[in-house]
C-alpha positions in Angstrom: 109.8 121.8 162.4 109.1 121.8 166.2 112.1 121.1 168.5 110.0 118.3 170.3 109.9 116.6 166.8 113.6 116.0 166.9 114.4 113.3 169.2 112.1 110.5 167.5 112.8 111.8 164.0 116.7 111.7 164.7 116.2 107.9 165.9 114.1 107.4 162.9 116.6 108.7 160.5 119.7 107.0 162.2 118.1 103.7 161.9 115.9 103.9 158.8 116.9 105.0 155.1 113.7 106.9 153.7 112.9 104.3 151.3 109.3 103.6 150.2 108.0 100.2 150.8 106.6 99.1 147.5 104.8 96.0 146.5 107.3 95.4 143.4 110.2 95.0 146.0 108.3 92.1 147.7 108.9 88.4 146.6 107.3 85.4 148.4 108.7 85.4 152.0 110.3 82.7 153.8 108.3 82.2 156.9 111.2 81.4 159.4 113.1 84.4 158.1 110.2 86.7 158.4 109.3 85.4 162.0 113.0 85.8 163.0 113.1 89.7 161.8 109.9 90.4 163.9 111.5 88.8 167.1 114.7 90.4 166.4 113.7 94.0 165.5 111.9 95.6 168.6 114.6 97.5 170.5 114.5 98.9 174.0 116.5 101.7 173.0 114.2 103.1 170.4 111.2 102.2 172.4 112.7 104.5 175.2 113.8 107.3 172.7 110.1 107.0 171.0 108.8 107.2 174.7 110.6 110.3 175.9 109.8 112.4 172.5 106.0 111.4 172.6 105.7 112.5 176.6 107.8 115.6 176.2 104.5 117.8 176.3 101.0 117.7 177.2 98.8 116.7 174.3 95.0 116.8 175.1 92.8 116.2 172.1 92.1 119.4 170.2 95.1 121.3 171.8 98.4 122.6 169.7 100.2 119.8 171.6 98.2 117.1 170.0 98.8 118.6 166.7 102.4 118.3 167.2 102.1 114.7 168.2 100.1 114.1 164.8 103.3 115.6 163.1 105.8 113.3 165.0 103.8 110.2 164.2 103.3 111.0 160.4 107.2 111.5 160.5 107.9 108.3 162.3 105.6 106.3 159.8 106.5 108.0 156.9 110.4 107.2 157.8 109.5 103.7 158.2 108.5 103.8 154.8 104.7 103.0 155.4 101.9 104.6 153.5 100.1 107.2 155.5 96.4 107.8 155.8 95.5 111.0 157.8 91.7 110.7 158.8 90.4 114.1 159.8 87.2 114.6 161.6 85.5 117.3 163.8 84.0 116.3 167.0 82.2 118.5 169.6 84.7 118.6 172.2 85.0 120.2 175.7 87.6 122.9 176.3 89.1 123.6 179.7 88.3 126.8 181.4 88.5 128.1 184.8 87.6 126.3 188.1 87.4 127.3 191.9 86.8 125.0 194.9 86.5 126.7 198.3 85.7 125.5 201.7 83.3 127.8 203.6 83.1 127.1 207.3 83.7 128.9 210.6 83.7 132.1 208.8 86.7 131.1 206.7 86.8 130.8 202.9 89.8 128.2 202.2 90.7 127.9 198.5 91.6 124.5 197.7 94.4 123.3 195.0 93.2 122.0 191.8 96.8 121.2 190.3 99.4 119.0 191.3 102.5 120.3 193.2 105.4 120.4 190.9 108.3 118.3 192.5 112.0 118.7 192.1 112.3 115.0 191.3 110.3 115.3 188.2 111.0 118.1 185.9 107.8 117.5 183.8 105.5 118.0 186.9 107.0 121.9 187.0 106.4 122.4 183.2 104.4 125.6 182.6 102.4 124.0 180.1 101.1 121.5 182.8 97.3 122.5 183.6 94.9 122.2 186.6 92.8 118.9 186.9 89.3 119.0 185.1 86.6 116.9 183.8 85.7 117.3 180.4 82.0 117.8 179.6 81.4 119.2 182.9 78.3 121.5 183.1 79.3 125.2 183.6 77.9 126.4 186.9 78.5 128.3 190.2 76.9 127.3 193.5 77.6 127.2 197.0 75.8 124.6 199.1 75.9 121.9 201.7 77.9 118.5 201.2 77.1 114.9 201.1 79.4 112.2 200.8 78.4 109.4 198.4 81.1 106.7 198.5 81.7 105.7 194.7 78.8 107.6 193.7 77.5 104.4 192.0 73.5 103.8 191.6 73.5 101.7 194.8 75.2 104.3 196.7 72.7 107.0 196.0 69.8 104.3 196.8 71.6 103.9 200.1 71.5 107.7 200.9 67.9 107.8 200.2 67.0 104.6 202.1 69.0 106.5 205.1 66.9 109.6 204.6 69.8 111.6 203.4 68.9 114.1 200.4 71.4 115.3 197.8 68.7 117.6 196.2 70.8 120.8 195.3 73.8 119.8 197.3 77.4 119.4 196.3 78.4 115.4 196.5 81.8 114.4 197.4 82.6 110.9 196.1 85.8 109.0 195.6 87.1 107.7 192.3 86.9 103.9 191.5 84.4 101.0 190.7 82.7 102.8 187.9 83.3 105.2 185.2 83.6 108.6 186.4 80.8 109.7 183.8 78.4 107.5 185.4 79.3 109.3 188.8 78.1 112.4 187.5 75.1 111.0 185.7 73.9 109.3 188.9 74.7 112.4 190.9 72.6 114.4 188.3 69.6 112.1 188.3 69.7 112.2 192.1 69.3 115.9 192.1 72.6 117.2 193.2 73.7 120.5 192.4 77.4 119.7 191.9 80.0 116.8 192.2 83.5 116.6 193.6 85.5 113.3 192.6 88.7 112.9 194.5 91.3 109.9 194.7 91.2 108.3 198.1 94.5 107.0 199.7 92.6 103.5 200.5 92.3 103.1 196.7 95.3 104.5 195.2 97.3 106.4 198.0 99.5 105.5 201.0 97.1 102.6 201.9 98.4 100.9 198.9 102.2 101.8 199.0 104.7 104.7 199.4 103.2 107.7 197.4 105.2 109.5 194.7 108.1 110.7 194.4 109.7 108.3 197.0 107.4 105.5 195.8 104.8 105.3 192.9 101.5 105.7 194.4 99.1 108.7 194.7 100.3 111.3 197.0 98.0 114.1 198.4 98.1 116.3 195.4 97.4 113.7 192.9 94.4 114.4 190.6 92.7 112.3 188.3 91.3 114.0 184.9 89.0 112.5 182.7 85.9 112.8 180.5 82.4 112.7 181.7 80.7 111.6 178.4 78.3 108.8 179.5 76.1 108.7 176.4 74.4 105.6 174.9 76.9 105.6 172.3 80.6 106.5 172.1 82.3 109.0 169.8 81.3 112.4 168.8 78.2 113.3 170.8 76.4 115.4 168.0 76.8 112.7 165.2 75.7 109.2 166.6 76.0 106.5 163.8 77.4 108.8 161.3 81.0 110.1 160.7 81.7 113.6 162.2 82.8 115.3 158.8 83.6 119.2 158.6 79.7 119.7 157.2 78.1 116.7 158.8 74.5 117.3 159.8 74.6 117.3 163.6 72.2 117.0 166.5 71.6 120.4 168.4 73.6 120.1 171.9 70.6 120.9 173.8 69.1 117.6 172.7 71.9 115.5 173.8 72.1 114.2 177.4 75.5 116.1 178.4 76.0 116.8 182.0 74.7 119.9 183.4 75.9 120.0 186.9 79.4 121.4 187.5 81.9 118.5 188.5 85.7 118.9 189.6 88.2 116.3 190.5 90.5 116.7 193.5 93.4 115.3 195.4 92.8 113.7 198.5 94.9 116.6 200.4 92.2 118.9 199.1 89.3 116.5 199.7 90.7 116.1 203.2 89.7 119.6 204.0 86.1 119.1 203.2 85.7 115.5 204.8 87.4 116.2 208.0 85.0 119.0 208.9 81.7 117.0 208.2 79.7 116.6 211.1 76.8 114.2 210.1 76.0 110.8 211.0 78.5 107.9 210.4 78.9 106.0 207.0 78.2 102.5 206.4 81.4 100.4 207.2 82.2 99.8 203.6 82.1 103.5 202.8 84.9 104.4 205.1 88.0 105.4 203.2 91.8 105.8 204.0 91.9 109.1 205.5 92.6 109.3 209.4 89.3 110.1 210.7 85.6 108.7 210.6 83.8 109.6 207.5 80.4 111.3 207.6 77.3 111.4 205.3 76.5 114.8 205.6 78.7 118.1 206.5 76.0 119.7 208.8 74.8 123.2 209.1 78.4 124.7 209.7 79.8 123.5 206.4 79.5 124.6 202.8 81.5 124.4 199.7 81.8 126.9 196.7 82.1 125.0 193.6 82.5 127.2 190.2 83.4 125.4 186.9 83.3 127.1 183.5 83.9 125.1 180.3 83.6 125.8 176.7 82.1 123.3 174.2 82.6 123.5 170.3 83.4 121.7 167.1 87.0 121.0 167.0 89.3 119.6 164.2 91.3 116.4 165.0 92.8 113.5 163.2 93.7 109.9 163.5 97.2 108.8 161.8 97.2 105.3 160.1 100.2 103.6 158.5 99.4 101.1 156.1 101.4 98.1 154.9 99.5 96.6 151.8 99.4 92.7 151.7 100.9 91.0 148.9 98.1 88.4 148.1 94.8 89.8 149.7 95.6 93.8 150.0 91.6 94.3 150.5 91.5 92.2 153.9 92.6 94.3 156.7 94.3 93.6 160.1 94.3 96.4 162.3 96.1 97.3 165.5 95.5 100.5 167.0 96.6 102.8 170.2 95.2 106.4 170.7 97.9 109.0 171.3 95.9 111.7 173.0 96.6 112.3 176.8 95.3 114.2 179.3 98.8 115.3 180.3 102.2 113.8 179.3 100.6 110.5 178.9 103.6 108.4 179.7 101.4 105.5 180.9 97.8 106.2 179.5 98.2 105.9 176.2 101.8 106.2 175.1 103.0 103.1 176.9 101.0 101.5 174.1 101.7 104.0 171.5 105.5 103.1 171.5 104.7 99.4 171.3 102.5 100.0 168.2 105.2 102.2 166.5 107.9 99.6 167.5 105.5 96.8 165.7 105.1 99.0 162.5 109.0 99.6 162.3 109.3 95.7 162.6 107.0 95.0 159.8 108.3 97.9 157.6 111.9 96.2 158.3 110.6 92.9 157.1 109.0 94.2 154.1 112.3 96.1 153.1 114.2 92.8 153.2 111.7 91.1 150.8 109.0 89.8 153.8 105.6 91.2 153.3 102.4 89.8 154.7 99.6 88.4 152.5 97.1 90.8 154.2 97.1 94.4 154.7 98.1 95.6 158.3 97.0 99.0 159.3 98.8 100.7 162.3 96.0 102.9 163.7 97.0 106.0 166.1 93.6 107.4 167.4 92.9 110.8 168.7 90.3 111.6 171.3 90.0 108.3 173.0 89.8 110.1 176.2 87.1 112.2 175.6 84.9 108.9 174.7 86.7 106.9 172.0 86.0 109.8 169.5 88.6 109.1 166.7 88.2 105.2 166.6 84.4 105.5 166.6 84.5 108.2 163.8 86.8 106.1 161.8 84.5 103.0 162.1 81.3 105.0 161.2 83.1 106.5 158.2 84.3 103.2 157.0 81.6 100.9 158.1 80.9 99.0 154.7 84.6 98.4 154.0 85.4 97.2 157.6 82.3 95.0 157.8 83.4 93.3 154.6 87.2 93.3 155.0 88.5 93.6 158.6 89.9 90.3 159.9 90.6 91.5 163.3 91.4 94.6 165.6 94.0 94.7 168.4 94.2 97.3 171.0 97.3 98.4 172.8 96.1 101.2 175.1 98.5 101.8 177.9 100.0 98.4 177.1 103.5 98.5 178.6 102.9 98.9 182.3 105.2 96.3 183.6 106.2 92.6 182.6 103.2 90.6 183.5 101.5 89.7 180.6 97.6 89.8 180.4 95.0 89.7 177.8 91.5 89.8 176.9 89.7 88.7 173.8 86.6 87.6 172.0 86.3 83.8 171.3 87.7 83.7 167.7 91.0 85.2 169.0 91.7 83.3 172.1 93.6 80.6 170.6 96.0 82.8 168.3 96.4 85.0 171.2 97.9 81.9 173.3 99.9 80.8 170.3 101.4 84.7 170.1 102.3 84.6 173.9 103.7 81.4 173.7 106.4 82.2 171.0 107.9 85.1 172.9 110.0 84.7 176.1 108.8 86.4 179.2 110.5 89.6 180.0 112.8 89.6 183.2 114.0 86.8 185.3 111.7 84.2 184.0 113.1 84.5 180.6 113.2 80.7 180.2 109.5 80.6 180.1 107.4 82.1 177.5 105.0 85.2 178.4 102.1 82.7 178.4 103.8 80.1 180.4 104.8 82.8 182.9 101.2 84.0 183.1 100.3 80.5 183.9 102.5 80.2 186.6 101.4 83.4 188.3 97.8 82.1 188.0 98.4 78.7 189.0 96.1 77.5 186.3 95.4 78.1 182.6 94.5 81.6 182.3 91.1 82.5 181.0 90.6 85.3 178.5 87.7 87.2 179.5 85.6 89.4 177.1 86.8 92.9 176.5 84.6 95.6 178.2 84.3 99.2 177.3 86.5 102.4 177.9 89.0 102.0 174.9 89.1 101.8 171.2 88.2 98.2 170.7 84.7 99.2 171.5 83.4 100.3 168.2 85.0 97.5 166.2 83.5 95.0 168.4 80.0 96.3 169.4 79.3 98.3 166.1 80.9 96.5 163.4 80.9 92.8 165.0 84.8 92.4 164.2 86.7 90.2 166.5 88.9 92.1 168.9 91.6 91.4 171.5 93.4 93.6 174.0 96.7 93.0 175.6 99.6 94.4 177.7 101.5 93.9 180.8 101.4 95.4 184.2 102.5 94.8 187.8 104.2 98.0 188.4 103.6 99.4 192.0 102.0 102.5 191.7 99.6 104.9 189.8 100.0 108.3 187.8 96.6 107.7 185.9 95.6 111.0 184.2 97.6 113.2 186.5 100.4 115.6 186.0 102.6 113.1 187.5 101.9 110.7 184.4 105.6 111.7 183.3 108.7 110.0 182.0 110.1 110.4 185.3 107.4 108.5 187.2 107.4 105.8 184.4 111.1 105.1 184.6 111.1 105.1 188.3 108.0 102.8 188.7 107.9 101.1 185.7 111.6 100.8 184.8 114.1 102.2 182.3 114.9 98.9 180.4 111.8 98.7 178.5 112.1 95.0 178.5 108.3 94.7 179.1 107.6 96.8 176.0 110.0 94.8 173.8 108.1 91.6 174.9 105.0 93.1 173.9 106.1 94.4 170.7 107.3 90.9 169.9 103.9 89.3 171.0 102.2 91.8 168.9 104.5 90.9 165.9 103.5 87.2 166.4 99.9 88.1 166.5 99.7 90.0 163.3 102.1 87.5 161.7 99.4 84.9 162.1 96.3 87.0 161.4 98.1 88.7 158.3 99.9 85.8 156.7 98.9 82.5 157.9 97.1 80.9 154.8 94.0 80.0 156.9 92.9 82.7 159.0 93.7 81.9 162.7 90.3 82.7 164.0 89.3 79.5 166.0 85.4 78.9 166.4 86.0 76.3 169.1 85.9 78.7 171.8 82.7 80.1 171.0 80.5 77.0 172.7 82.5 76.9 176.1 82.4 80.6 176.5 78.5 80.9 175.6 77.9 78.0 178.0 79.8 79.9 180.8 77.8 83.1 180.0 74.5 81.1 180.2 75.3 79.5 183.4 76.0 82.8 184.9 72.6 84.3 184.0 70.8 81.1 184.9 72.5 81.0 188.4 71.6 84.6 188.9 67.9 84.0 187.8 67.5 80.7 189.5 63.9 79.8 188.4 62.6 76.7 186.5 61.0 79.2 184.0 64.0 80.9 183.2 66.2 77.8 182.7 63.4 76.5 180.3 63.7 79.7 178.5 67.3 79.1 177.9 67.0 75.6 176.9 67.0 76.6 173.2 70.3 78.4 173.5 72.0 75.5 175.2 70.6 73.3 172.3 72.1 75.5 169.7 75.4 75.7 171.4 75.7 72.1 171.3 75.2 72.2 167.7 77.7 74.9 167.3 80.3 73.1 169.1 79.9 70.0 166.7 80.4 72.2 163.7 83.1 73.7 165.1 84.4 70.3 165.8 83.9 69.3 162.1 85.8 72.6 161.0 88.8 71.6 163.0 89.1 68.1 161.7 88.6 69.5 158.0 91.5 71.8 158.2 93.9 69.5 156.4 91.6 69.4 153.5 90.9 73.0 153.7 94.6 73.7 153.1 95.0 71.2 150.5 92.7 73.1 148.1 93.0 76.7 147.2 89.2 77.1 146.3 88.2 75.5 149.5 90.7 77.7 151.5 89.3 80.8 149.9 85.7 79.7 150.7 86.7 78.9 154.4 88.6 82.0 154.9 85.7 84.2 153.3 83.4 82.5 156.1 85.9 82.9 158.9 86.1 86.4 158.0 82.6 87.2 158.4 81.8 84.6 161.2 81.5 87.2 164.1 79.3 89.5 162.1 76.5 86.7 162.8 76.2 88.8 166.0 75.1 91.7 164.3 71.4 93.3 164.7 70.4 95.9 162.2 68.2 97.5 165.0 70.9 97.3 167.9 69.7 97.1 171.2 66.5 98.4 172.2 68.0 100.9 174.8 71.1 101.3 172.8 70.6 101.2 169.1 74.5 102.0 168.4 75.3 98.8 170.0 74.7 96.2 167.1 76.2 93.0 168.4 74.2 90.6 170.3 77.4 89.1 171.6 79.0 91.7 173.7 78.2 95.4 174.9 79.5 97.5 177.8 77.8 97.5 181.2 75.9 100.7 181.1 76.0 101.2 185.0 79.6 101.0 184.9 80.9 102.0 181.6 83.9 99.6 181.9 82.6 96.0 182.5 81.1 93.5 179.8 77.8 92.5 179.3 78.0 89.1 177.4 74.6 88.3 175.5 73.3 91.9 176.2 69.9 91.4 174.6 69.1 89.0 177.1 70.6 91.0 179.9 68.8 94.0 179.0 65.5 91.9 178.8 66.5 90.7 182.6 66.9 94.3 183.7 63.2 95.1 182.5 62.1 92.0 184.4 59.3 91.4 181.5 59.0 87.7 180.6 57.9 88.5 176.9 60.9 90.6 176.6 63.3 88.0 177.7 61.5 85.3 175.7 62.1 87.5 172.4 65.7 88.3 173.5 66.4 84.5 173.9 64.9 83.8 170.3 67.1 86.8 168.8 70.1 85.5 170.3 69.4 81.9 169.1 68.9 83.2 165.7 72.4 84.6 165.9 74.1 81.5 167.0 72.0 79.7 164.1 73.6 82.2 161.7 77.1 81.3 163.2 76.5 77.8 162.5 75.1 78.0 159.0 78.5 80.5 158.0 80.7 77.8 159.7 79.1 75.1 157.7 79.7 77.1 154.4 83.5 77.0 155.6 83.7 73.2 155.5 83.3 71.2 152.4 81.1 68.2 152.7 82.9 64.9 152.4 82.1 61.5 150.9 82.2 58.1 152.9 85.8 57.7 151.6 86.8 61.0 152.9 87.1 62.8 149.7 85.8 66.5 149.3 82.6 66.8 147.7 81.2 70.0 146.2 80.5 73.0 148.0 77.2 73.5 146.3 
């Protein structure tokens, strides 16, 4: 056993006897006692020990460090007494090679640093296993060329350059991180004809313009480099097996047939970027393009400045695995409530992802403790640790593709914990069905810190000055395949508010986290408690706490935004059938709510209602998917293809509007209306008809 496994394993052994959790040990639980165990078990000391163990070395997907992390997770979950399911898969991964960036100016060749400076205050930053910054799936290439500054490298930024007569053809574009997913920066640069791309973190966005840099403060210093994947395909998961599991012997697309990046791309710190930007001599930038470095930014470098960029990477099929801990339900073991967080990290991962992984493990420990004392939920809970999220939601997508039929039939909900415990200010997003239960769970747990007299939900309300609105989850994490591929209700929650950023850098260490986020781990304990309450309701409430009442107001809000954006009589008329369907859906949701006492009073009616609720979100699924992105099957929510992070509610209509074709918009509205009709019909099946005296009638 590796030495790095010992801290977490010792904690596990000290706290837990290695007893298996078996169904035979579980009598019917007393809910108050069950609830109290789940509130009392999360322990800041164990959260901290888990964190320090998981962040003891870099553990990028496909590396030996990741496999040691897999060993730690299996050891911990087995120690809790949970059943282990290791899901192996074989994605097409990028592997880091060598890279060089040099400034060529005034007869000089200045080599720029591509790795963070090791700090005396942070031992991990000096770890010899720490690697230089890189962008996975960069094209391999070597060129020396003139430079163009492209702001955030958004589609509109390249359009602005073209409008100003600035060509990027064959040149090296330098752009700052932010606003959109880095993979789209590379995609738009390549589409504009650029020969290469440099992406740096500007002090205006995350450095000294935001606060004191690390190590004195928490913000990005001149050496900070954000790593990350450039995979920006029309689907997440393994690039070579879209819509199918990446097994060892799976049929695969030829790599050359997949739209992977072809230009070399390299991330920089702002100290290195300054060596380029300060030497540029072209025309000035538009005012919003000015960043935080102490000189005027220019669009072009001029004749006297070139940059040498060389990037070499290897791409190959690589073995990886997800680790799932399973607690079987006592009454409905086939029904699955899944909570997950990825564990792969670009470096040490103290924030992304392990500030969420430790909360997930503590939730698993809590339910294992409850089961040991005789309290087992009615439904099965799956504690999922995903690999390869950083490369493009690889592990979670491959799991969903491998288990599609079972998950569509039996998955109740998916909860995502990525990078969760980054402060004490609770926040969440959720699809409509999970909004009510999210509020309920956060209202049952005290706020961490000095506002402990308030619940986490009340503290959020107080900060916001109004009732918080749970927006739709976007893209960029492991909830995506559950939401957009399988039509499963999803929610993501966490806590933030810490003053700084170490995201994807060699400073994303325990030292940074404990200095900036804190050493007490009270925020993490709060989140474990909230997560436990969420799981308790979803896995043990007799009637599934999936509330259809939020569909109508949420859908109206989405339509109102679209109608305001396309402010024409014709478009408002086209949307009229949807508004009418939403009114009908609202009435059906009200009837459902009023019928809950009758539903709970009769076991057969309850079973019927639960089956309808279980499949309600699936009403949005389209077998053919979105026209331009057929992997996305849900007609309710998809990611914004221009940002990679934002949400596209009613994406079929959004796609049609992008095409500006009336016939496509009409068809999109009709298909969305059909999905709402399916929602209404499914909800009707959940509620028994009643006679005039209020008695239940036959469901036939």
